[in-house]
PyMOL Python script that loads the backbone (N, CA, C, O; Angstrom):
from pymol import cmd

cmd.read_pdbstr("""\
ATOM      1  N   MET A   1     -24.141-123.589 -37.228  1.00  0.00           N
ATOM      2  CA  MET A   1     -24.708-124.138 -36.857  1.00  0.00           C
ATOM      3  C   MET A   1     -26.460-123.606 -36.999  1.00  0.00           C
ATOM      4  O   MET A   1     -26.926-122.589 -36.484  1.00  0.00           O
ATOM      5  N   ARG A   2     -26.847-124.127 -37.434  1.00  0.00           N
ATOM      6  CA  ARG A   2     -28.340-123.961 -37.691  1.00  0.00           C
ATOM      7  C   ARG A   2     -29.570-124.487 -36.632  1.00  0.00           C
ATOM      8  O   ARG A   2     -29.803-125.518 -36.000  1.00  0.00           O
ATOM      9  N   THR A   3     -30.195-123.202 -36.811  1.00  0.00           N
ATOM     10  CA  THR A   3     -31.234-123.749 -35.287  1.00  0.00           C
ATOM     11  C   THR A   3     -32.359-124.389 -36.796  1.00  0.00           C
ATOM     12  O   THR A   3     -32.444-124.476 -38.021  1.00  0.00           O
ATOM     13  N   MET A   4     -33.199-124.770 -35.119  1.00  0.00           N
ATOM     14  CA  MET A   4     -34.045-125.912 -35.855  1.00  0.00           C
ATOM     15  C   MET A   4     -35.348-124.185 -35.855  1.00  0.00           C
ATOM     16  O   MET A   4     -35.346-123.172 -35.156  1.00  0.00           O
ATOM     17  N   SER A   5     -36.560-124.812 -37.390  1.00  0.00           N
ATOM     18  CA  SER A   5     -37.212-124.034 -37.616  1.00  0.00           C
ATOM     19  C   SER A   5     -38.540-124.803 -37.874  1.00  0.00           C
ATOM     20  O   SER A   5     -38.534-125.914 -38.405  1.00  0.00           O
ATOM     21  N   LYS A   6     -39.629-124.202 -37.496  1.00  0.00           N
ATOM     22  CA  LYS A   6     -40.774-124.318 -37.485  1.00  0.00           C
ATOM     23  C   LYS A   6     -41.672-124.445 -38.760  1.00  0.00           C
ATOM     24  O   LYS A   6     -41.230-123.437 -39.312  1.00  0.00           O
ATOM     25  N   ARG A   7     -42.561-124.904 -39.608  1.00  0.00           N
ATOM     26  CA  ARG A   7     -43.488-123.821 -40.382  1.00  0.00           C
ATOM     27  C   ARG A   7     -44.927-123.715 -40.020  1.00  0.00           C
ATOM     28  O   ARG A   7     -45.702-124.570 -39.590  1.00  0.00           O
ATOM     29  N   SER A   8     -45.082-122.538 -40.280  1.00  0.00           N
ATOM     30  CA  SER A   8     -45.745-121.935 -40.508  1.00  0.00           C
ATOM     31  C   SER A   8     -46.605-121.428 -41.860  1.00  0.00           C
ATOM     32  O   SER A   8     -45.943-121.395 -42.898  1.00  0.00           O
ATOM     33  N   THR A   9     -48.197-120.978 -41.960  1.00  0.00           N
ATOM     34  CA  THR A   9     -48.802-121.074 -42.751  1.00  0.00           C
ATOM     35  C   THR A   9     -49.575-118.974 -41.834  1.00  0.00           C
ATOM     36  O   THR A   9     -50.253-118.570 -40.889  1.00  0.00           O
ATOM     37  N   VAL A  10     -48.805-118.442 -43.006  1.00  0.00           N
ATOM     38  CA  VAL A  10     -49.742-116.704 -43.293  1.00  0.00           C
ATOM     39  C   VAL A  10     -49.839-115.965 -44.359  1.00  0.00           C
ATOM     40  O   VAL A  10     -49.419-115.804 -45.505  1.00  0.00           O
ATOM     41  N   TYR A  11     -50.768-115.456 -43.312  1.00  0.00           N
ATOM     42  CA  TYR A  11     -51.274-115.102 -44.469  1.00  0.00           C
ATOM     43  C   TYR A  11     -51.119-113.589 -44.819  1.00  0.00           C
ATOM     44  O   TYR A  11     -50.719-112.947 -43.848  1.00  0.00           O
ATOM     45  N   PHE A  12     -51.282-113.014 -45.691  1.00  0.00           N
ATOM     46  CA  PHE A  12     -50.721-111.013 -46.077  1.00  0.00           C
ATOM     47  C   PHE A  12     -51.094-110.650 -46.805  1.00  0.00           C
ATOM     48  O   PHE A  12     -51.015-110.848 -48.018  1.00  0.00           O
ATOM     49  N   ASP A  13     -51.874-109.676 -45.858  1.00  0.00           N
ATOM     50  CA  ASP A  13     -52.633-108.657 -47.612  1.00  0.00           C
ATOM     51  C   ASP A  13     -51.600-108.333 -48.790  1.00  0.00           C
ATOM     52  O   ASP A  13     -50.521-107.764 -48.958  1.00  0.00           O
ATOM     53  N   GLU A  14     -52.559-109.025 -49.495  1.00  0.00           N
ATOM     54  CA  GLU A  14     -52.008-109.610 -50.612  1.00  0.00           C
ATOM     55  C   GLU A  14     -51.124-108.162 -51.416  1.00  0.00           C
ATOM     56  O   GLU A  14     -51.138-108.555 -52.582  1.00  0.00           O
ATOM     57  N   SER A  15     -50.332-106.649 -51.451  1.00  0.00           N
ATOM     58  CA  SER A  15     -50.027-105.410 -51.229  1.00  0.00           C
ATOM     59  C   SER A  15     -48.493-106.314 -50.307  1.00  0.00           C
ATOM     60  O   SER A  15     -47.369-106.449 -50.790  1.00  0.00           O
ATOM     61  N   LEU A  16     -48.964-106.801 -48.909  1.00  0.00           N
ATOM     62  CA  LEU A  16     -47.381-106.962 -48.128  1.00  0.00           C
ATOM     63  C   LEU A  16     -46.682-107.603 -49.175  1.00  0.00           C
ATOM     64  O   LEU A  16     -45.630-107.365 -49.770  1.00  0.00           O
ATOM     65  N   HIS A  17     -48.034-108.971 -49.276  1.00  0.00           N
ATOM     66  CA  HIS A  17     -47.092-110.018 -49.677  1.00  0.00           C
ATOM     67  C   HIS A  17     -46.656-109.543 -51.241  1.00  0.00           C
ATOM     68  O   HIS A  17     -45.588-110.050 -51.585  1.00  0.00           O
ATOM     69  N   GLU A  18     -47.118-108.894 -51.990  1.00  0.00           N
ATOM     70  CA  GLU A  18     -45.998-108.415 -53.120  1.00  0.00           C
ATOM     71  C   GLU A  18     -44.917-107.754 -52.439  1.00  0.00           C
ATOM     72  O   GLU A  18     -43.893-108.398 -52.666  1.00  0.00           O
ATOM     73  N   ALA A  19     -44.711-106.884 -51.798  1.00  0.00           N
ATOM     74  CA  ALA A  19     -43.808-105.957 -51.185  1.00  0.00           C
ATOM     75  C   ALA A  19     -43.258-107.239 -50.594  1.00  0.00           C
ATOM     76  O   ALA A  19     -44.123-107.628 -49.809  1.00  0.00           O
ATOM     77  N   LEU A  20     -43.017-107.438 -50.593  1.00  0.00           N
ATOM     78  CA  LEU A  20     -42.735-108.885 -49.781  1.00  0.00           C
ATOM     79  C   LEU A  20     -41.414-109.140 -50.239  1.00  0.00           C
ATOM     80  O   LEU A  20     -40.249-109.097 -49.845  1.00  0.00           O
ATOM     81  N   ARG A  21     -42.153-109.448 -51.330  1.00  0.00           N
ATOM     82  CA  ARG A  21     -40.926-110.967 -52.250  1.00  0.00           C
ATOM     83  C   ARG A  21     -40.315-109.729 -52.727  1.00  0.00           C
ATOM     84  O   ARG A  21     -39.147-109.591 -52.363  1.00  0.00           O
ATOM     85  N   LEU A  22     -40.827-108.739 -53.489  1.00  0.00           N
ATOM     86  CA  LEU A  22     -39.868-107.941 -53.731  1.00  0.00           C
ATOM     87  C   LEU A  22     -38.362-107.437 -53.760  1.00  0.00           C
ATOM     88  O   LEU A  22     -37.352-107.269 -54.444  1.00  0.00           O
ATOM     89  N   LYS A  23     -39.318-107.249 -51.757  1.00  0.00           N
ATOM     90  CA  LYS A  23     -37.561-106.598 -51.198  1.00  0.00           C
ATOM     91  C   LYS A  23     -36.680-108.061 -51.456  1.00  0.00           C
ATOM     92  O   LYS A  23     -35.726-108.162 -52.229  1.00  0.00           O
ATOM     93  N   ALA A  24     -37.369-109.392 -50.431  1.00  0.00           N
ATOM     94  CA  ALA A  24     -36.682-110.467 -51.055  1.00  0.00           C
ATOM     95  C   ALA A  24     -36.137-111.177 -52.240  1.00  0.00           C
ATOM     96  O   ALA A  24     -35.380-112.140 -52.366  1.00  0.00           O
ATOM     97  N   ALA A  25     -36.809-110.338 -53.132  1.00  0.00           N
ATOM     98  CA  ALA A  25     -35.537-110.183 -54.491  1.00  0.00           C
ATOM     99  C   ALA A  25     -35.057-109.059 -54.179  1.00  0.00           C
ATOM    100  O   ALA A  25     -34.414-109.472 -53.213  1.00  0.00           O
ATOM    101  N   HIS A  26     -34.906-108.313 -54.193  1.00  0.00           N
ATOM    102  CA  HIS A  26     -34.038-107.003 -54.257  1.00  0.00           C
ATOM    103  C   HIS A  26     -32.699-106.912 -52.799  1.00  0.00           C
ATOM    104  O   HIS A  26     -31.653-106.262 -52.816  1.00  0.00           O
ATOM    105  N   THR A  27     -33.168-107.693 -51.817  1.00  0.00           N
ATOM    106  CA  THR A  27     -32.096-107.934 -50.464  1.00  0.00           C
ATOM    107  C   THR A  27     -31.180-109.355 -50.814  1.00  0.00           C
ATOM    108  O   THR A  27     -30.190-109.544 -50.108  1.00  0.00           O
ATOM    109  N   HIS A  28     -31.496-110.344 -51.881  1.00  0.00           N
ATOM    110  CA  HIS A  28     -31.235-111.507 -51.294  1.00  0.00           C
ATOM    111  C   HIS A  28     -32.084-111.913 -50.162  1.00  0.00           C
ATOM    112  O   HIS A  28     -32.296-111.361 -49.083  1.00  0.00           O
ATOM    113  N   ARG A  29     -32.264-112.369 -50.373  1.00  0.00           N
ATOM    114  CA  ARG A  29     -33.002-112.828 -48.839  1.00  0.00           C
ATOM    115  C   ARG A  29     -34.295-113.371 -49.019  1.00  0.00           C
ATOM    116  O   ARG A  29     -35.049-112.877 -49.857  1.00  0.00           O
ATOM    117  N   SER A  30     -34.720-114.586 -48.144  1.00  0.00           N
ATOM    118  CA  SER A  30     -35.593-114.708 -48.064  1.00  0.00           C
ATOM    119  C   SER A  30     -36.736-114.762 -47.518  1.00  0.00           C
ATOM    120  O   SER A  30     -36.749-115.068 -46.326  1.00  0.00           O
ATOM    121  N   VAL A  31     -37.487-114.604 -47.914  1.00  0.00           N
ATOM    122  CA  VAL A  31     -39.135-113.581 -47.192  1.00  0.00           C
ATOM    123  C   VAL A  31     -38.957-114.194 -45.775  1.00  0.00           C
ATOM    124  O   VAL A  31     -38.488-113.652 -44.775  1.00  0.00           O
ATOM    125  N   SER A  32     -39.540-115.705 -45.957  1.00  0.00           N
ATOM    126  CA  SER A  32     -39.139-116.258 -44.197  1.00  0.00           C
ATOM    127  C   SER A  32     -37.464-115.418 -43.549  1.00  0.00           C
ATOM    128  O   SER A  32     -37.718-115.054 -42.400  1.00  0.00           O
ATOM    129  N   ASP A  33     -36.411-115.149 -43.802  1.00  0.00           N
ATOM    130  CA  ASP A  33     -35.567-114.617 -43.015  1.00  0.00           C
ATOM    131  C   ASP A  33     -35.456-112.654 -42.656  1.00  0.00           C
ATOM    132  O   ASP A  33     -34.726-111.969 -41.940  1.00  0.00           O
ATOM    133  N   ILE A  34     -36.539-112.374 -43.542  1.00  0.00           N
ATOM    134  CA  ILE A  34     -37.464-110.988 -43.863  1.00  0.00           C
ATOM    135  C   ILE A  34     -38.314-111.003 -42.307  1.00  0.00           C
ATOM    136  O   ILE A  34     -38.393-110.287 -41.308  1.00  0.00           O
ATOM    137  N   VAL A  35     -38.890-112.334 -42.830  1.00  0.00           N
ATOM    138  CA  VAL A  35     -40.567-112.052 -41.583  1.00  0.00           C
ATOM    139  C   VAL A  35     -39.791-112.104 -40.287  1.00  0.00           C
ATOM    140  O   VAL A  35     -39.714-111.101 -39.577  1.00  0.00           O
ATOM    141  N   ASN A  36     -39.152-113.367 -39.923  1.00  0.00           N
ATOM    142  CA  ASN A  36     -38.320-114.041 -39.182  1.00  0.00           C
ATOM    143  C   ASN A  36     -37.550-112.456 -38.291  1.00  0.00           C
ATOM    144  O   ASN A  36     -37.564-112.235 -37.080  1.00  0.00           O
ATOM    145  N   ASP A  37     -36.977-111.625 -39.342  1.00  0.00           N
ATOM    146  CA  ASP A  37     -36.326-110.496 -38.058  1.00  0.00           C
ATOM    147  C   ASP A  37     -37.481-109.727 -38.118  1.00  0.00           C
ATOM    148  O   ASP A  37     -37.396-108.923 -37.190  1.00  0.00           O
ATOM    149  N   ALA A  38     -38.359-109.583 -38.636  1.00  0.00           N
ATOM    150  CA  ALA A  38     -39.178-108.116 -38.133  1.00  0.00           C
ATOM    151  C   ALA A  38     -39.945-108.755 -37.196  1.00  0.00           C
ATOM    152  O   ALA A  38     -40.422-107.953 -36.393  1.00  0.00           O
ATOM    153  N   VAL A  39     -40.216-109.784 -37.015  1.00  0.00           N
ATOM    154  CA  VAL A  39     -40.961-110.435 -36.005  1.00  0.00           C
ATOM    155  C   VAL A  39     -39.170-110.283 -34.712  1.00  0.00           C
ATOM    156  O   VAL A  39     -38.797-109.190 -34.287  1.00  0.00           O
ATOM    157  N   ARG A  40     -38.861-110.839 -34.574  1.00  0.00           N
ATOM    158  CA  ARG A  40     -37.333-110.453 -33.338  1.00  0.00           C
ATOM    159  C   ARG A  40     -37.282-109.186 -33.287  1.00  0.00           C
ATOM    160  O   ARG A  40     -36.752-108.892 -32.215  1.00  0.00           O
ATOM    161  N   ALA A  41     -37.644-107.938 -34.080  1.00  0.00           N
ATOM    162  CA  ALA A  41     -37.780-106.225 -34.129  1.00  0.00           C
ATOM    163  C   ALA A  41     -38.888-106.293 -32.915  1.00  0.00           C
ATOM    164  O   ALA A  41     -38.576-106.044 -31.751  1.00  0.00           O
ATOM    165  N   ALA A  42     -40.133-106.635 -33.295  1.00  0.00           N
ATOM    166  CA  ALA A  42     -41.543-106.556 -32.520  1.00  0.00           C
ATOM    167  C   ALA A  42     -41.101-106.630 -31.254  1.00  0.00           C
ATOM    168  O   ALA A  42     -41.124-105.685 -30.465  1.00  0.00           O
ATOM    169  N   LEU A  43     -40.609-107.955 -30.969  1.00  0.00           N
ATOM    170  CA  LEU A  43     -40.916-108.637 -29.260  1.00  0.00           C
ATOM    171  C   LEU A  43     -39.336-107.893 -28.877  1.00  0.00           C
ATOM    172  O   LEU A  43     -39.176-107.676 -27.676  1.00  0.00           O
ATOM    173  N   ALA A  44     -38.721-107.681 -29.370  1.00  0.00           N
ATOM    174  CA  ALA A  44     -37.517-106.910 -28.885  1.00  0.00           C
ATOM    175  C   ALA A  44     -37.893-105.207 -27.992  1.00  0.00           C
ATOM    176  O   ALA A  44     -37.691-104.571 -26.958  1.00  0.00           O
ATOM    177  N   GLU A  45     -38.445-105.177 -29.091  1.00  0.00           N
ATOM    178  CA  GLU A  45     -40.147-103.772 -28.812  1.00  0.00           C
ATOM    179  C   GLU A  45     -40.490-103.594 -27.522  1.00  0.00           C
ATOM    180  O   GLU A  45     -40.034-102.861 -26.645  1.00  0.00           O
ATOM    181  N   ASP A  46     -41.700-104.679 -27.553  1.00  0.00           N
ATOM    182  CA  ASP A  46     -42.192-105.267 -26.556  1.00  0.00           C
ATOM    183  C   ASP A  46     -41.330-105.440 -25.561  1.00  0.00           C
ATOM    184  O   ASP A  46     -41.481-104.907 -24.461  1.00  0.00           O
ATOM    185  N   GLN A  47     -40.327-106.222 -25.874  1.00  0.00           N
ATOM    186  CA  GLN A  47     -39.562-106.454 -24.542  1.00  0.00           C
ATOM    187  C   GLN A  47     -39.184-105.055 -23.767  1.00  0.00           C
ATOM    188  O   GLN A  47     -39.504-104.899 -22.588  1.00  0.00           O
ATOM    189  N   GLU A  48     -38.576-104.187 -24.410  1.00  0.00           N
ATOM    190  CA  GLU A  48     -38.259-102.905 -23.907  1.00  0.00           C
ATOM    191  C   GLU A  48     -39.514-102.232 -23.174  1.00  0.00           C
ATOM    192  O   GLU A  48     -39.637-102.094 -21.957  1.00  0.00           O
ATOM    193  N   ASP A  49     -40.140-101.961 -23.859  1.00  0.00           N
ATOM    194  CA  ASP A  49     -41.379-100.838 -24.054  1.00  0.00           C
ATOM    195  C   ASP A  49     -41.719-101.639 -21.923  1.00  0.00           C
ATOM    196  O   ASP A  49     -41.964-100.950 -20.932  1.00  0.00           O
ATOM    197  N   LEU A  50     -41.570-103.299 -21.990  1.00  0.00           N
ATOM    198  CA  LEU A  50     -42.442-103.631 -20.638  1.00  0.00           C
ATOM    199  C   LEU A  50     -40.896-103.217 -20.238  1.00  0.00           C
ATOM    200  O   LEU A  50     -40.482-102.734 -21.292  1.00  0.00           O
ATOM    201  N   ALA A  51     -40.524-103.193 -19.905  1.00  0.00           N
ATOM    202  CA  ALA A  51     -38.998-103.121 -19.136  1.00  0.00           C
ATOM    203  C   ALA A  51     -38.973-101.152 -18.898  1.00  0.00           C
ATOM    204  O   ALA A  51     -38.541-100.326 -18.093  1.00  0.00           O
ATOM    205  N   SER A  52     -39.560-101.192 -19.883  1.00  0.00           N
ATOM    206  CA  SER A  52     -39.744 -98.887 -19.267  1.00  0.00           C
ATOM    207  C   SER A  52     -40.981 -99.057 -17.882  1.00  0.00           C
ATOM    208  O   SER A  52     -40.999 -98.627 -16.729  1.00  0.00           O
ATOM    209  N   PHE A  53     -41.657 -99.659 -18.464  1.00  0.00           N
ATOM    210  CA  PHE A  53     -43.615-100.114 -17.756  1.00  0.00           C
ATOM    211  C   PHE A  53     -42.657-100.338 -15.920  1.00  0.00           C
ATOM    212  O   PHE A  53     -42.774 -99.682 -14.884  1.00  0.00           O
ATOM    213  N   ASN A  54     -41.674-101.700 -16.306  1.00  0.00           N
ATOM    214  CA  ASN A  54     -41.733-101.964 -14.720  1.00  0.00           C
ATOM    215  C   ASN A  54     -40.782-100.827 -14.269  1.00  0.00           C
ATOM    216  O   ASN A  54     -40.971-100.918 -13.056  1.00  0.00           O
ATOM    217  N   GLU A  55     -40.206-100.175 -14.361  1.00  0.00           N
ATOM    218  CA  GLU A  55     -39.090 -98.879 -13.831  1.00  0.00           C
ATOM    219  C   GLU A  55     -40.227 -97.611 -13.534  1.00  0.00           C
ATOM    220  O   GLU A  55     -40.233 -96.849 -12.567  1.00  0.00           O
ATOM    221  N   ARG A  56     -40.984 -97.640 -14.453  1.00  0.00           N
ATOM    222  CA  ARG A  56     -42.053 -96.185 -14.192  1.00  0.00           C
ATOM    223  C   ARG A  56     -43.008 -96.613 -13.338  1.00  0.00           C
ATOM    224  O   ARG A  56     -43.977 -95.900 -13.076  1.00  0.00           O
ATOM    225  N   ALA A  57     -42.890 -97.460 -12.971  1.00  0.00           N
ATOM    226  CA  ALA A  57     -44.521 -98.382 -12.219  1.00  0.00           C
ATOM    227  C   ALA A  57     -43.804 -97.868 -10.762  1.00  0.00           C
ATOM    228  O   ALA A  57     -44.477 -97.174 -10.000  1.00  0.00           O
ATOM    229  N   ARG A  58     -42.439 -98.233 -10.422  1.00  0.00           N
ATOM    230  CA  ARG A  58     -42.114 -97.585  -8.956  1.00  0.00           C
ATOM    231  C   ARG A  58     -42.169 -96.930  -8.216  1.00  0.00           C
ATOM    232  O   ARG A  58     -42.363 -96.905  -7.001  1.00  0.00           O
ATOM    233  N   GLU A  59     -41.867 -95.927  -9.463  1.00  0.00           N
ATOM    234  CA  GLU A  59     -42.663 -94.096  -9.488  1.00  0.00           C
ATOM    235  C   GLU A  59     -43.233 -93.523  -9.012  1.00  0.00           C
ATOM    236  O   GLU A  59     -44.238 -93.736  -9.690  1.00  0.00           O
ATOM    237  N   SER A  60     -43.844 -92.193  -7.614  1.00  0.00           N
ATOM    238  CA  SER A  60     -44.288 -91.930  -7.354  1.00  0.00           C
ATOM    239  C   SER A  60     -45.665 -90.944  -8.372  1.00  0.00           C
ATOM    240  O   SER A  60     -45.481 -90.066  -9.214  1.00  0.00           O
ATOM    241  N   THR A  61     -47.158 -91.606  -7.797  1.00  0.00           N
ATOM    242  CA  THR A  61     -47.899 -91.088  -8.479  1.00  0.00           C
ATOM    243  C   THR A  61     -48.663 -89.775  -8.148  1.00  0.00           C
ATOM    244  O   THR A  61     -48.733 -89.554  -6.939  1.00  0.00           O
ATOM    245  N   LEU A  62     -49.064 -89.150  -8.698  1.00  0.00           N
ATOM    246  CA  LEU A  62     -49.181 -87.336  -8.566  1.00  0.00           C
ATOM    247  C   LEU A  62     -51.586 -87.103  -8.870  1.00  0.00           C
ATOM    248  O   LEU A  62     -52.129 -86.589  -9.848  1.00  0.00           O
ATOM    249  N   SER A  63     -51.982 -87.449  -8.162  1.00  0.00           N
ATOM    250  CA  SER A  63     -53.420 -87.098  -9.023  1.00  0.00           C
ATOM    251  C   SER A  63     -53.472 -85.385  -9.359  1.00  0.00           C
ATOM    252  O   SER A  63     -52.665 -84.463  -9.245  1.00  0.00           O
ATOM    253  N   TYR A  64     -55.125 -85.541  -9.913  1.00  0.00           N
ATOM    254  CA  TYR A  64     -54.787 -84.760 -11.193  1.00  0.00           C
ATOM    255  C   TYR A  64     -55.131 -83.541 -10.131  1.00  0.00           C
ATOM    256  O   TYR A  64     -55.131 -82.522 -10.822  1.00  0.00           O
ATOM    257  N   GLU A  65     -55.452 -83.151  -8.623  1.00  0.00           N
ATOM    258  CA  GLU A  65     -56.056 -82.758  -7.893  1.00  0.00           C
ATOM    259  C   GLU A  65     -54.584 -81.796  -7.584  1.00  0.00           C
ATOM    260  O   GLU A  65     -54.386 -80.582  -7.638  1.00  0.00           O
ATOM    261  N   GLU A  66     -53.718 -82.927  -7.253  1.00  0.00           N
ATOM    262  CA  GLU A  66     -52.286 -82.498  -6.309  1.00  0.00           C
ATOM    263  C   GLU A  66     -51.539 -81.788  -7.834  1.00  0.00           C
ATOM    264  O   GLU A  66     -51.018 -80.682  -7.692  1.00  0.00           O
ATOM    265  N   LEU A  67     -51.512 -82.321  -8.999  1.00  0.00           N
ATOM    266  CA  LEU A  67     -51.457 -81.657 -10.247  1.00  0.00           C
ATOM    267  C   LEU A  67     -51.218 -80.610 -10.137  1.00  0.00           C
ATOM    268  O   LEU A  67     -50.147 -80.012 -10.036  1.00  0.00           O
ATOM    269  N   LEU A  68     -53.308 -79.974 -10.157  1.00  0.00           N
ATOM    270  CA  LEU A  68     -53.591 -78.118 -10.188  1.00  0.00           C
ATOM    271  C   LEU A  68     -52.997 -77.605  -8.956  1.00  0.00           C
ATOM    272  O   LEU A  68     -52.563 -76.455  -8.895  1.00  0.00           O
ATOM    273  N   ASP A  69     -52.957 -78.557  -7.808  1.00  0.00           N
ATOM    274  CA  ASP A  69     -52.162 -77.254  -6.583  1.00  0.00           C
ATOM    275  C   ASP A  69     -50.997 -76.648  -6.785  1.00  0.00           C
ATOM    276  O   ASP A  69     -50.595 -75.492  -6.650  1.00  0.00           O
ATOM    277  N   ASP A  70     -50.339 -78.082  -7.282  1.00  0.00           N
ATOM    278  CA  ASP A  70     -49.261 -77.868  -7.758  1.00  0.00           C
ATOM    279  C   ASP A  70     -48.516 -77.080  -8.231  1.00  0.00           C
ATOM    280  O   ASP A  70     -47.360 -76.955  -7.829  1.00  0.00           O
ATOM    281  N   LEU A  71     -49.124 -76.260  -9.361  1.00  0.00           N
ATOM    282  CA  LEU A  71     -49.323 -75.873 -10.366  1.00  0.00           C
ATOM    283  C   LEU A  71     -49.757 -73.992  -9.983  1.00  0.00           C
ATOM    284  O   LEU A  71     -49.286 -72.964 -10.468  1.00  0.00           O
ATOM    285  N   LYS A  72     -51.137 -74.265  -8.625  1.00  0.00           N
ATOM    286  CA  LYS A  72     -51.157 -73.133  -8.644  1.00  0.00           C
ATOM    287  C   LYS A  72     -49.898 -72.028  -7.598  1.00  0.00           C
ATOM    288  O   LYS A  72     -49.448 -70.885  -7.519  1.00  0.00           O
ATOM    289  N   ALA A  73     -49.838 -73.115  -7.100  1.00  0.00           N
ATOM    290  CA  ALA A  73     -49.080 -73.359  -5.405  1.00  0.00           C
ATOM    291  C   ALA A  73     -47.022 -71.927  -6.201  1.00  0.00           C
ATOM    292  O   ALA A  73     -46.371 -71.097  -5.566  1.00  0.00           O
ATOM    293  N   HIS A  74     -46.855 -72.465  -7.806  1.00  0.00           N
ATOM    294  CA  HIS A  74     -45.664 -72.123  -8.659  1.00  0.00           C
ATOM    295  C   HIS A  74     -46.035 -71.146  -8.944  1.00  0.00           C
ATOM    296  O   HIS A  74     -45.222 -70.262  -8.672  1.00  0.00           O
ATOM    297  N   GLY A  75     -47.592 -70.545  -9.730  1.00  0.00           N
ATOM    298  CA  GLY A  75     -47.802 -69.590  -9.874  1.00  0.00           C
ATOM    299  C   GLY A  75     -48.081 -70.174 -11.632  1.00  0.00           C
ATOM    300  O   GLY A  75     -47.919 -69.344 -12.527  1.00  0.00           O
ATOM    301  N   LYS A  76     -48.392 -71.257 -11.905  1.00  0.00           N
ATOM    302  CA  LYS A  76     -48.169 -71.627 -13.174  1.00  0.00           C
ATOM    303  C   LYS A  76     -49.554 -71.492 -13.671  1.00  0.00           C
ATOM    304  O   LYS A  76     -49.697 -71.253 -14.870  1.00  0.00           O
ATOM    305  N   LEU A  77     -50.863 -71.644 -12.717  1.00  0.00           N
ATOM    306  CA  LEU A  77     -52.346 -71.463 -13.248  1.00  0.00           C
ATOM    307  C   LEU A  77     -53.062 -70.140 -12.518  1.00  0.00           C
ATOM    308  O   LEU A  77     -54.220 -69.831 -12.799  1.00  0.00           O
TER     309      LEU A  77
END
""", "prot")
cmd.dss("prot")
cmd.show_as("cartoon", "prot")
cmd.util.cbc("prot")
cmd.orient("prot")
């Protein structure tokens, strides 16, 4: 089943466009497929980053002064 597509105009730097066209020809894929895959990968990475940030938000925090005190107490300073 084919998904619905939307048309959009994207302006690439000339050198990027040339590299993209060459990659498309070399891999027997369309420029649109390559760009869609790259955007999906970037969005998936953003989603992973946000999940990590949300996980880390629950961690307790330590002030700089508390960190220095802890390092001194354990003989690291």
